[in-house]
C-alpha positions in Angstrom: 5.4 7.1 23.2 3.6 8.8 26.4 2.2 6.2 28.7 -1.8 5.1 28.4 -3.8 3.6 31.1 -7.0 1.4 29.6 -9.6 -0.7 30.9 -9.0 -4.7 29.6 -12.3 -5.2 31.6 -13.4 -7.8 34.8 -10.8 -5.6 37.0 -8.0 -5.8 34.3 -6.1 -2.9 33.5 -3.2 -2.2 30.9 -0.2 0.3 30.4 1.2 0.6 27.6 4.1 3.1 26.3 6.8 4.8 28.6 6.3 4.7 32.3 9.0 7.1 33.4 9.3 10.0 35.6 7.2 12.6 33.1 4.0 9.5 32.6 4.1 8.7 36.2 1.9 11.5 38.0 -0.8 11.6 35.5 -1.0 7.9 35.4 -1.1 7.8 39.1 -3.6 10.1 39.3 -6.0 8.0 36.8 -5.1 5.2 39.1 -5.8 6.3 42.6 -9.6 6.0 41.9 -10.0 2.8 40.8 -7.9 1.4 44.0 -11.0 0.7 45.8 -9.9 -2.4 47.9 -11.2 -4.7 45.1 -8.7 -7.3 43.5 -7.1 -6.2 40.0 -4.5 -6.9 37.7 -2.1 -4.6 35.9 -0.8 -5.6 32.7 2.7 -4.2 31.6 3.4 -6.0 28.9 2.9 -3.2 26.7 5.3 -0.8 28.3 7.9 0.2 26.1 10.6 1.9 28.8 10.2 2.3 32.5 12.8 3.2 35.3 12.1 3.9 39.2 9.4 6.1 38.9 8.0 3.1 37.2 8.9 0.7 40.3 7.7 3.7 42.8 4.0 3.6 41.2 3.9 -0.4 41.3 5.3 0.0 45.0 2.5 2.5 46.1 -0.3 1.1 44.2 0.2 -2.4 45.7 0.3 -0.6 49.4 -2.8 1.6 48.5 -4.7 -1.6 47.2 -3.9 -4.0 50.3 -4.6 -0.8 52.8 -7.9 -0.8 51.0 -8.6 -4.4 51.8 -7.7 -5.4 47.7 -4.6 -7.2 46.2 -3.0 -5.9 43.3 -1.1 -8.7 40.6 0.9 -7.5 38.0 1.6 -9.7 34.7 4.2 -8.3 32.2 6.8 -7.2 34.3 9.3 -5.3 32.1 12.8 -6.7 32.1 13.9 -3.1 32.9 12.1 -3.2 36.4 13.1 -6.6 37.0 16.6 -5.5 36.9 15.8 -2.5 39.0 14.1 -4.5 41.4 17.6 -6.5 41.8 19.9 -3.9 42.0 17.7 -2.1 44.8 16.8 -4.6 46.8 13.4 -5.0 45.7 13.4 -8.0 44.1 11.1 -9.9 46.7 8.6 -7.0 46.6 8.1 -7.3 42.7 7.8 -11.2 42.9 4.7 -11.0 45.4 3.3 -8.3 42.8 3.5 -11.0 40.1 2.2 -14.0 41.8 
């Protein structure tokens, strides 16, 4: 299933489906206009599959949000991304995102 970005309202966004090399470029194009410096939440609870492209998307969204003066928080981080963060030495950065 292709990934889909949807608004939950009040600064909350959700991604569902597969967050991978095929879907990340399109999702990034959809996210960029929303990274305006406000605080927001990204729910990944409905992501069925993810890989390192998903990790790159999260870290870039976090950096872009910070540069604009906002804060991004992630909920429902898939176990596969948690494990990837541990293996790649980025677990602390992922931990920051979910606080």
